[in-house]
Structures are given as C-alpha cells and as structure tokens.
C-alpha positions as CSV (number, residue, x, y, z in Angstrom):
1,M,28.9,-25.1,-9.7
2,T,32.4,-26.4,-10.4
3,T,34.7,-26.9,-7.4
4,G,37.3,-24.3,-7.1
5,Q,35.1,-21.5,-8.4
6,K,35.7,-18.3,-6.5
7,L,32.8,-17.0,-4.4
8,M,32.0,-13.5,-3.3
9,R,29.7,-11.4,-1.1
10,A,27.0,-9.6,-3.1
11,I,23.6,-8.0,-2.6
12,R,20.9,-9.9,-4.5
13,V,17.3,-8.8,-5.1
14,F,14.8,-11.6,-5.7
15,E,11.6,-9.5,-5.8
16,F,10.8,-5.8,-6.2
17,G,9.8,-4.0,-3.0
18,G,11.1,-2.0,-0.1
19,P,14.7,-1.8,1.2
20,E,14.3,-5.1,3.0
21,V,14.4,-7.0,-0.4
22,L,18.2,-6.2,-0.6
23,K,19.8,-9.4,0.7
24,L,23.5,-10.0,1.4
25,H,24.7,-13.4,0.0
26,S,28.2,-14.7,0.6
27,D,28.1,-17.6,-1.9
28,V,27.7,-15.7,-5.2
29,A,30.0,-16.9,-8.0
30,V,32.6,-14.4,-9.2
31,P,31.8,-13.7,-12.9
32,S,34.4,-14.2,-15.6
33,P,34.9,-11.5,-18.2
34,K,34.1,-12.3,-21.9
35,D,35.1,-10.4,-25.0
36,F,35.4,-6.6,-24.4
37,Q,34.7,-7.1,-20.7
38,V,36.7,-6.5,-17.5
39,L,36.4,-7.8,-13.9
40,I,36.9,-5.2,-11.2
41,K,37.7,-5.8,-7.6
42,V,35.3,-3.3,-6.0
43,H,36.6,-0.9,-3.4
44,A,33.6,1.4,-3.3
45,C,30.2,1.7,-5.0
46,G,28.0,4.8,-5.3
47,V,24.4,4.6,-4.1
48,N,22.0,6.6,-6.4
49,P,18.3,7.5,-5.9
50,V,17.5,5.8,-9.2
51,E,18.6,2.5,-7.7
52,T,15.8,2.8,-5.1
53,Y,13.2,3.3,-7.8
54,I,14.5,0.3,-9.8
55,R,14.5,-1.9,-6.6
56,S,10.9,-0.9,-5.8
57,G,9.8,-1.9,-9.3
58,T,8.4,1.6,-10.1
59,Y,11.0,2.6,-12.6
60,S,10.6,2.4,-16.4
61,R,13.6,0.0,-16.7
62,K,13.1,-3.3,-14.8
63,P,16.1,-5.7,-14.6
64,L,15.5,-9.4,-14.8
65,L,15.2,-10.9,-11.3
66,P,17.3,-11.8,-9.4
67,Y,19.8,-9.0,-9.8
68,T,22.5,-7.1,-8.0
69,P,22.0,-3.3,-8.0
70,G,24.7,-0.6,-8.5
71,S,26.4,0.9,-11.5
72,D,29.1,3.3,-10.2
73,V,32.0,1.3,-8.9
74,A,35.6,2.2,-8.3
75,G,38.3,-0.3,-7.8
76,V,41.1,-2.2,-9.4
77,I,41.1,-4.4,-12.6
78,E,41.3,-8.0,-11.6
79,T,41.2,-9.7,-15.0
80,V,40.4,-8.7,-18.6
81,G,38.5,-10.6,-21.2
82,D,39.6,-11.0,-24.9
83,N,40.0,-8.0,-27.1
84,V,40.5,-5.6,-24.2
85,S,43.4,-3.3,-25.0
86,A,42.8,-0.2,-22.9
87,F,43.1,-1.9,-19.4
88,K,45.3,-4.4,-17.7
89,K,45.3,-6.1,-14.3
90,G,46.1,-3.6,-11.5
91,D,44.7,-0.5,-13.2
92,R,42.7,1.9,-10.9
93,V,39.3,2.5,-12.6
94,F,35.7,3.8,-12.2
95,T,32.6,2.9,-14.1
96,T,29.3,4.4,-15.3
97,S,27.7,1.0,-15.6
98,T,28.2,-2.6,-14.7
99,I,26.9,-5.9,-16.2
100,S,26.8,-7.9,-13.0
101,G,26.0,-5.1,-10.4
102,G,28.1,-3.0,-8.2
103,Y,26.9,-3.8,-4.7
104,A,29.4,-6.7,-4.7
105,E,33.0,-7.6,-4.1
106,Y,33.6,-8.0,-7.8
107,A,31.8,-6.5,-10.7
108,L,31.8,-7.2,-14.4
109,A,31.8,-4.2,-16.8
110,A,31.9,-3.6,-20.6
111,D,35.3,-2.0,-21.3
112,H,33.7,1.1,-22.9
113,T,31.9,1.9,-19.6
114,V,35.2,1.9,-17.7
115,Y,37.5,4.8,-17.2
116,K,41.0,5.3,-15.6
117,L,40.8,6.8,-12.1
118,P,43.6,9.4,-11.6
119,E,45.9,8.9,-8.6
120,K,44.7,12.2,-7.0
121,L,41.2,10.8,-6.4
122,D,40.6,7.9,-4.0
123,F,38.3,5.0,-4.6
124,R,35.4,6.6,-2.6
125,Q,35.6,9.6,-4.8
126,G,35.9,7.4,-7.9
127,A,32.6,5.7,-6.9
128,A,31.0,9.2,-6.7
129,I,31.7,10.1,-10.3
130,G,29.6,7.8,-12.6
131,I,25.9,8.7,-12.5
132,P,26.2,12.1,-10.7
133,Y,28.8,13.8,-13.0
134,F,27.7,12.2,-16.3
135,T,24.1,13.2,-15.4
136,A,25.0,16.7,-14.4
137,Y,27.1,17.2,-17.6
138,R,24.4,15.8,-19.8
139,A,21.8,18.1,-18.2
140,L,23.8,21.3,-18.1
141,I,26.1,21.2,-21.2
142,H,24.6,18.6,-23.6
143,S,20.8,19.1,-23.2
144,A,20.5,22.7,-21.7
145,R,23.4,23.9,-23.9
146,A,24.3,26.3,-21.0
147,K,26.7,29.0,-22.1
148,A,29.3,31.0,-20.2
149,G,27.8,34.1,-18.7
150,E,24.3,32.5,-18.2
151,T,22.8,32.0,-14.7
152,V,22.1,28.5,-13.5
153,L,20.1,27.5,-10.4
154,V,20.8,24.0,-9.0
155,H,17.7,23.2,-7.1
156,G,18.8,20.6,-4.5
157,A,22.5,21.3,-4.8
158,S,24.0,19.4,-1.9
159,G,23.6,15.8,-3.2
160,G,25.8,13.9,-5.6
161,V,24.3,15.3,-8.9
162,G,23.9,18.8,-7.3
163,I,27.5,19.2,-6.3
164,A,28.6,17.9,-9.7
165,A,26.3,20.4,-11.4
166,C,27.7,23.3,-9.3
167,Q,31.4,22.3,-10.0
168,I,30.7,21.9,-13.8
169,A,28.7,25.1,-14.1
170,R,31.4,27.1,-12.3
171,A,34.2,25.6,-14.4
172,Y,32.2,26.5,-17.6
173,G,31.8,30.2,-16.6
174,L,28.2,30.3,-15.4
175,K,26.8,32.3,-12.5
176,V,25.9,29.5,-10.1
177,L,23.0,29.7,-7.5
178,G,22.2,26.6,-5.4
179,T,19.6,25.6,-2.8
180,A,20.0,23.2,0.1
181,G,17.9,22.3,3.1
182,T,20.4,22.3,5.9
183,E,23.1,24.6,7.1
184,E,25.8,22.0,6.4
185,G,24.4,21.4,2.9
186,Q,24.5,25.1,2.2
187,K,28.1,25.3,3.3
188,I,29.0,22.4,1.0
189,V,27.3,24.1,-2.0
190,L,29.2,27.3,-1.5
191,Q,32.5,25.4,-1.2
192,N,31.8,23.6,-4.5
193,G,31.3,26.4,-7.0
194,A,28.0,28.2,-6.1
195,H,28.2,32.0,-5.9
196,E,25.1,32.1,-3.7
197,V,23.1,29.6,-1.8
198,F,19.5,29.7,-0.6
199,N,17.6,27.5,2.0
200,H,14.7,25.8,0.2
201,R,13.0,25.2,3.6
202,E,12.5,28.9,4.2
203,V,9.0,30.1,3.3
204,N,10.2,33.0,1.2
205,Y,13.3,31.6,-0.4
206,V,11.9,32.0,-4.0
207,D,11.5,35.7,-3.3
208,K,15.2,35.9,-2.2
209,I,16.3,34.2,-5.4
210,K,14.1,36.6,-7.5
211,K,15.7,39.5,-5.7
212,S,19.2,38.2,-6.4
213,V,18.7,37.7,-10.2
214,S,16.4,40.8,-10.5
215,E,14.5,41.2,-13.8
216,K,16.7,39.0,-15.9
217,G,15.6,35.7,-14.3
218,I,17.4,32.3,-14.4
219,D,18.6,30.8,-17.7
220,V,18.9,27.1,-16.6
221,I,17.4,25.3,-13.6
222,I,18.8,21.8,-12.7
223,E,15.8,20.3,-10.9
224,M,16.2,17.3,-8.5
225,L,12.7,17.3,-7.1
226,A,10.3,18.4,-9.9
227,N,7.2,17.2,-8.1
228,V,7.7,19.9,-5.4
229,N,9.4,22.7,-7.3
230,L,8.4,22.8,-11.0
231,S,5.7,25.5,-10.7
232,K,8.1,27.8,-8.7
233,D,10.8,27.1,-11.2
234,L,8.7,28.3,-14.1
235,N,8.3,31.7,-12.4
236,L,12.0,32.1,-11.9
237,L,13.0,31.6,-15.5
238,S,14.4,34.1,-18.0
239,H,13.1,34.4,-21.5
240,G,14.0,31.2,-23.2
241,G,14.9,29.6,-19.9
242,R,15.2,25.8,-19.6
243,I,14.2,23.6,-16.7
244,M,16.1,20.3,-16.7
245,V,14.2,17.6,-14.8
246,V,16.8,15.3,-13.2
247,G,14.7,13.9,-10.4
248,S,11.0,13.7,-9.5
249,R,9.1,11.6,-7.0
250,G,5.5,12.1,-7.9
251,T,3.1,14.4,-9.8
252,I,2.6,18.2,-9.7
253,E,0.1,20.7,-11.1
254,I,1.5,23.5,-13.2
255,N,-0.1,26.2,-15.3
256,P,1.1,25.8,-18.9
257,R,0.6,29.5,-19.4
258,D,3.7,30.1,-17.3
259,T,5.7,28.7,-20.2
260,M,4.2,30.9,-22.9
261,A,5.3,34.5,-22.4
262,K,8.9,33.4,-21.7
263,E,8.9,30.6,-24.3
264,S,10.5,28.4,-21.7
265,S,11.2,24.7,-21.9
266,I,10.9,21.7,-19.5
267,I,13.3,19.0,-20.6
268,G,13.7,15.6,-19.0
269,V,17.1,14.1,-18.4
270,T,18.3,10.6,-18.0
271,V,22.0,9.6,-18.4
272,F,20.9,6.2,-19.7
273,S,19.8,7.8,-22.9
274,S,23.4,8.8,-23.8
275,T,24.9,7.1,-26.8
276,K,28.3,5.5,-26.6
277,G,29.8,8.5,-28.4
278,E,28.1,10.9,-26.0
279,F,29.5,9.0,-23.0
280,Q,33.0,9.3,-24.5
281,Q,32.5,13.0,-25.0
282,F,31.3,13.6,-21.4
283,A,34.1,11.4,-20.2
284,A,36.7,13.5,-22.0
285,A,35.3,16.7,-20.5
286,L,35.2,15.2,-17.0
287,Q,38.6,13.7,-17.3
288,A,39.9,17.2,-18.0
289,G,38.1,18.4,-14.8
290,M,39.9,15.7,-12.8
291,E,43.3,16.7,-14.2
292,V,42.7,20.5,-13.8
293,G,41.3,19.9,-10.3
294,W,37.7,21.3,-10.4
295,L,36.1,17.8,-10.5
296,K,36.3,16.8,-6.8
297,P,33.5,14.6,-5.5
298,V,32.3,15.3,-2.0
299,I,31.7,12.1,0.0
300,G,28.6,11.9,2.2
301,P,27.3,9.0,4.3
302,Q,29.3,5.8,3.9
303,Y,27.8,2.3,4.6
304,P,29.3,-1.2,4.6
305,L,27.6,-3.8,2.3
306,E,25.6,-5.3,5.2
307,K,23.9,-1.9,5.9
308,V,22.7,-1.4,2.3
309,A,19.0,-1.5,3.2
310,Q,19.6,1.4,5.7
311,A,21.4,3.3,2.9
312,H,18.4,2.9,0.6
313,E,16.1,4.0,3.4
314,S,18.2,7.0,4.2
315,I,18.8,8.3,0.6
316,I,15.1,8.8,0.2
317,Q,14.0,9.8,3.7
318,S,17.0,11.9,5.0
319,S,16.3,15.5,5.7
320,G,19.0,16.9,3.5
321,A,21.7,15.5,1.3
322,T,25.4,16.3,2.0
323,G,27.6,14.8,-0.6
324,K,27.5,11.5,-2.3
325,M,26.3,8.3,-0.5
326,I,28.6,5.3,-1.0
327,L,29.0,1.7,0.0
328,V,32.6,0.9,1.1
329,L,33.9,-2.7,0.6
C-alpha cells in the first residue's frame, strides 16, 4: 500500500457463515472511482434480509471472498471518475447497488446505479429506498401488472419492502390490505397506505381477510414469507390472481390443484433480474413518488457499524418488523 493512501472503517467477510463472520476493520483502503464510477461518503446503509442469505453462503449469488456487504447507501458524492456527467462532488445521492460494498465509510458505485436524493428526505430515508422500493415496484407494477381498482394483499407489510408495497399500491389506486404480527406493526401499515390490516399471528386471520374481500378474492398478493403462507395465499386469490414471491426461508407443501380452477399464478421476484432500462423506469416512477410525497420510507431499528452482527441476527430473528433497518455511520 502506498503511503498517504486514505484508509476507512469497513465490514469485511472472509468466510461464509453466521453473523459472527462480519468483522469490522479500520485499515481498509478507500477505493478510487474509475470510468463511469463515483465514490460516495456513506451516511447510512440499508440492511436487507437478502444480505444475511448472501453472508451465510446459501444464496444463489455468491460474492468472491473477502467482500463488504451492503447495496443501499445514502450519502454525498466524494469524487467522480472519468466520463461521469450526472453527478459532482457534494451531491446528495442514494444507490440500488455498490461495487465495493455499503457497510463502510466510503462506497464505490457505477453511476447508473446512483440517484439524486431530494432534500425532503434525510440520509436514513435515502438508505431505505434501494432494494425495498425497487423490489416492491418490480413485484407490483412490473411483474404482477397490478391495475387501479384491483385488490392487493401485502403479506408481511410492516418491513421495508412491505411498507414500500403499501405506499406504491395506494398511490396507484389499488385497494390495499396488509398483515403484520405486532400492534405497532399494524399501526405503521395503516399509516402507510393500507385500507385494512390483519394480525397474521391470530389463528383465524385468513377467515377475516376472506370475509373482508367476500366472493371476489384478492387479485395480487405480495408475499414476504412464502414458506409459511403460500398455501393460504392460493385460497385467498381471485380468478386470475397472482402471488408474487418476494421472500421465502424454506420449503412448503402446496396442492397444485388450488391453482387450477382460478388459473392463478405464482411468480418469483428478484430486483437483481432488472435490466438497466427497467431500473431507469422504476427510478422515474419512484422519483415522482418522492416529489409528490407518497414515497416516505419508515425507519426502523438503527445500528452503528460495530453492531452489524446484531443487526443481521435481529432482522431474521425479530418478532415483527417495523420499518426499515439501517446502519448509521
């Protein structure tokens, strides 16, 4: 390492495993932006469930070791590489992806994955936009092709993606039902676009949902925990209803016959499949939401960089999500 090179604090993962493999190092070299890249001074970084799957080595995409996790950062442009025209030093921005990892004081990102952060949103909110809002938009509007007037059920609506889905669905003219497992979670869901909320810990909550939507059923279900709910979801659908699988933590047995009479679909969703063009399209819709004011991330638990292992533990084990978990730098 050349003398005079700037160093930073960053989380490094040298082997796949439990939360304890997340190690804080204070002597990591600050990367330099190349062509079409920017360096961001990170103020906050979102923590997403997918980052725990990647860290454990069980996810389909495995990064090369060692690596720094984190894709959703918000902060200020520190320097720009060659051929970057959309950003300059000092711009407030957020990202949907990073090159060098977001759990760090500085993060490198390709300029096409970086977006201006409006003044009305703070950095913590900026760090809550990336994966949650782009995933929710992809699931609801792009893949499910939800239309105004349809009914959507957001199953697990009080976390980052759930709140994003409720806000988007309400803004796009859908009837929005949500579920949450705690009283606080239910309150948050109602404050963020849901017309009705149900407690998915109650034994008979599915009957309550059925009663609410009567014969018609639900057109679109945004599903955060398919390994628990998929079979119930199939019984709630309308004719031609779609279940969007956003999250699953295991296997489940379903009866395929439940899809036949209603000609329903089960569709998997991952934001990482989006093309560059799709990301731009989603960004334009979400940017409008920020300007108009319906896109308002709700911040949940906040952790400093040195407590990141605790954050990873908690995002999987906690009893009920309330807002978006973030690291604050």
